[in-house]
C-alpha positions as a printed NumPy array, in Angstrom:
array([[-155.57 ,   64.843,  -74.734],
       [-159.067,   65.064,  -76.904],
       [-161.723,   62.368,  -76.042],
       [-160.14 ,   61.557,  -72.822],
       [-161.277,   57.783,  -72.236],
       [-162.599,   56.203,  -68.916],
       [-160.748,   53.14 ,  -67.557],
       [-161.019,   50.866,  -64.899],
       [-158.056,   49.631,  -63.312],
       [-157.314,   46.008,  -64.089],
       [-155.409,   45.517,  -60.508],
       [-154.524,   47.094,  -57.584],
       [-151.462,   49.446,  -57.931],
       [-149.7  ,   52.159,  -56.013],
       [-149.283,   55.75 ,  -57.242],
       [-148.225,   58.963,  -56.291],
       [-150.834,   62.072,  -55.533],
       [-150.071,   65.353,  -57.404],
       [-149.147,   67.944,  -56.606],
       [-148.718,   66.557,  -52.759],
       [-146.241,   63.664,  -53.891],
       [-148.099,   61.34 ,  -50.856],
       [-148.259,   57.679,  -52.399],
       [-151.656,   56.764,  -52.636],
       [-153.155,   52.741,  -53.202],
       [-155.619,   52.241,  -56.171],
       [-157.679,   49.437,  -56.141],
       [-158.907,   46.972,  -59.032],
       [-162.37 ,   48.414,  -60.6  ],
       [-161.42 ,   52.281,  -59.682],
       [-162.509,   54.555,  -62.476],
       [-159.701,   56.803,  -64.242],
       [-159.107,   58.985,  -67.158],
       [-155.406,   59.332,  -68.52 ],
       [-154.518,   63.025,  -68.78 ],
       [-150.97 ,   62.389,  -69.65 ],
       [-148.484,   59.749,  -70.595],
       [-145.15 ,   61.135,  -71.257],
       [-142.161,   59.38 ,  -70.547],
       [-143.096,   56.025,  -68.556],
       [-145.588,   57.362,  -66.316],
       [-149.091,   58.32 ,  -66.767],
       [-151.208,   61.118,  -65.015],
       [-154.489,   60.018,  -64.272],
       [-157.694,   61.615,  -62.7  ],
       [-159.693,   59.872,  -60.142],
       [-162.729,   60.553,  -58.61 ],
       [-161.446,   60.216,  -54.921],
       [-157.719,   60.974,  -55.32 ],
       [-157.716,   63.73 ,  -57.822],
       [-154.771,   63.833,  -60.25 ],
       [-152.254,   60.827,  -59.461],
       [-149.15 ,   59.502,  -61.326],
       [-149.042,   55.76 ,  -61.974],
       [-145.614,   54.381,  -62.927],
       [-144.898,   52.585,  -66.453],
       [-144.24 ,   49.166,  -64.73 ],
       [-148.014,   49.433,  -63.699],
       [-149.074,   50.347,  -66.719],
       [-150.801,   46.687,  -67.347],
       [-153.396,   47.899,  -64.359],
       [-154.351,   50.499,  -67.161],
       [-154.489,   47.79 ,  -69.667],
       [-151.305,   49.051,  -71.345],
       [-148.103,   47.649,  -72.065],
       [-145.467,   48.092,  -69.221],
       [-142.119,   49.826,  -69.885],
       [-139.404,   47.496,  -69.734],
       [-136.36 ,   48.801,  -67.819],
       [-133.252,   48.293,  -69.983],
       [-129.646,   49.365,  -69.913],
       [-129.416,   52.578,  -72.324],
       [-126.691,   52.118,  -74.953],
       [-124.283,   55.377,  -74.912],
       [-124.932,   57.546,  -78.413],
       [-122.523,   60.502,  -79.339],
       [-120.892,   61.309,  -75.865],
       [-122.081,   60.052,  -72.41 ],
       [-122.822,   63.628,  -71.641],
       [-125.229,   63.737,  -74.643],
       [-126.718,   60.445,  -73.639],
       [-127.415,   61.735,  -70.125],
       [-129.196,   65.052,  -71.645],
       [-130.925,   62.841,  -73.83 ],
       [-132.355,   60.878,  -70.868],
       [-133.251,   63.881,  -68.927],
       [-135.112,   64.531,  -71.931],
       [-137.51 ,   61.636,  -71.005],
       [-138.317,   62.704,  -67.498],
       [-141.686,   64.794,  -67.162],
       [-143.589,   67.069,  -64.388],
       [-146.696,   65.073,  -64.337],
       [-148.892,   68.231,  -64.677],
       [-146.854,   69.871,  -67.172],
       [-146.477,   67.909,  -70.861],
       [-142.923,   69.214,  -71.306],
       [-139.624,   67.437,  -70.284],
       [-137.69 ,   68.727,  -67.521],
       [-134.666,   69.829,  -69.643],
       [-137.055,   71.971,  -72.37 ],
       [-138.632,   73.542,  -68.968],
       [-135.147,   74.685,  -68.006],
       [-135.121,   72.927,  -64.854],
       [-132.01 ,   71.035,  -65.413],
       [-129.142,   73.791,  -64.67 ],
       [-125.909,   71.826,  -65.109],
       [-124.798,   67.806,  -65.91 ],
       [-121.319,   66.751,  -64.954],
       [-119.809,   63.307,  -65.614],
       [-116.729,   62.612,  -64.053],
       [-114.281,   59.407,  -63.65 ],
       [-113.565,   58.571,  -59.777],
       [-111.467,   55.615,  -59.165],
       [-112.404,   53.777,  -62.339],
       [-116.085,   54.682,  -61.792],
       [-118.399,   56.942,  -63.724],
       [-120.425,   59.465,  -62.006],
       [-122.632,   61.643,  -63.121],
       [-124.119,   64.973,  -61.059],
       [-127.002,   66.556,  -62.161],
       [-128.115,   69.996,  -60.891],
       [-131.553,   71.029,  -61.296],
       [-134.726,   72.927,  -59.792],
       [-138.614,   72.53 ,  -59.555],
       [-140.957,   75.292,  -61.117],
       [-142.048,   75.922,  -57.375],
       [-140.16 ,   75.286,  -54.193],
       [-142.691,   73.934,  -52.53 ],
       [-143.546,   70.879,  -55.057],
       [-144.538,   68.019,  -53.436],
       [-143.446,   66.171,  -56.722],
       [-139.71 ,   67.257,  -56.572],
       [-138.423,   64.145,  -54.695],
       [-140.359,   62.069,  -57.534],
       [-138.995,   63.779,  -60.421],
       [-135.383,   63.962,  -59.085],
       [-135.806,   60.376,  -58.437],
       [-137.021,   59.564,  -61.584],
       [-134.196,   61.902,  -63.256],
       [-131.538,   59.716,  -61.153],
       [-132.848,   56.296,  -62.554],
       [-132.878,   57.396,  -66.089],
       [-129.576,   58.459,  -65.817],
       [-128.25 ,   55.188,  -63.885],
       [-129.931,   53.515,  -66.776],
       [-127.24 ,   54.245,  -69.079],
       [-124.795,   51.653,  -69.547],
       [-121.484,   52.571,  -68.22 ],
       [-122.62 ,   54.765,  -65.617],
       [-121.86 ,   53.542,  -62.031],
       [-123.117,   56.34 ,  -59.826],
       [-125.503,   59.125,  -59.923],
       [-126.667,   62.255,  -58.07 ],
       [-129.387,   64.792,  -58.495],
       [-129.14 ,   67.689,  -56.811],
       [-132.171,   70.102,  -56.111],
       [-130.946,   73.764,  -56.058],
       [-133.162,   76.701,  -55.775],
       [-130.13 ,   79.335,  -56.931],
       [-131.062,   80.753,  -59.501],
       [-134.972,   80.601,  -59.01 ],
       [-136.896,   79.133,  -61.931],
       [-138.857,   80.998,  -63.868],
       [-140.734,   80.954,  -67.358],
       [-137.724,   82.44 ,  -69.482],
       [-135.959,   79.648,  -68.439],
       [-138.255,   77.579,  -71.063],
       [-136.379,   76.555,  -74.327],
       [-138.01 ,   77.229,  -77.598],
       [-139.165,   73.738,  -78.052],
       [-140.919,   73.949,  -74.509],
       [-142.605,   77.191,  -75.533],
       [-144.021,   75.819,  -78.676],
       [-145.421,   72.747,  -76.7  ],
       [-147.046,   74.68 ,  -74.24 ],
       [-148.341,   77.054,  -76.864],
       [-146.567,   80.241,  -75.775],
       [-144.954,   81.052,  -79.283]])
């Protein structure tokens, strides 16, 4: 982002430190600079906590409009809608969604006892990423937001290991790799 503006938080809010994934509490009046606002979360820099992620539900602390939690209607097939939802999940340090980063390996939709279940297998750019559980939980929440999905599971896997060749052409363009 060019011309990053410094903002003062309008209220206390919780955040997640990047890359450790540890929760932090930010107080009203804390100076922050938004470095990334993709999906429904904001990556900001603070003087005392470094990079942190603020969820979209707390956007009002940044004097922005909070994101509304709504059911997503299925467009096309349910599997296509799941993939579209996963494209709204971002690593807070990288401005490319997890699908185009090549982190999502598989998506399975199944019917069990009249319940629709979705299982997503994904990885991370590095096994020690503290944000892994946060990214996986965000992916799960996005899948569960789809109308008709009753259950969702996101499995973090390490085989095959992720490497940059797994990034899609669209992802490479966003990262300036082409």
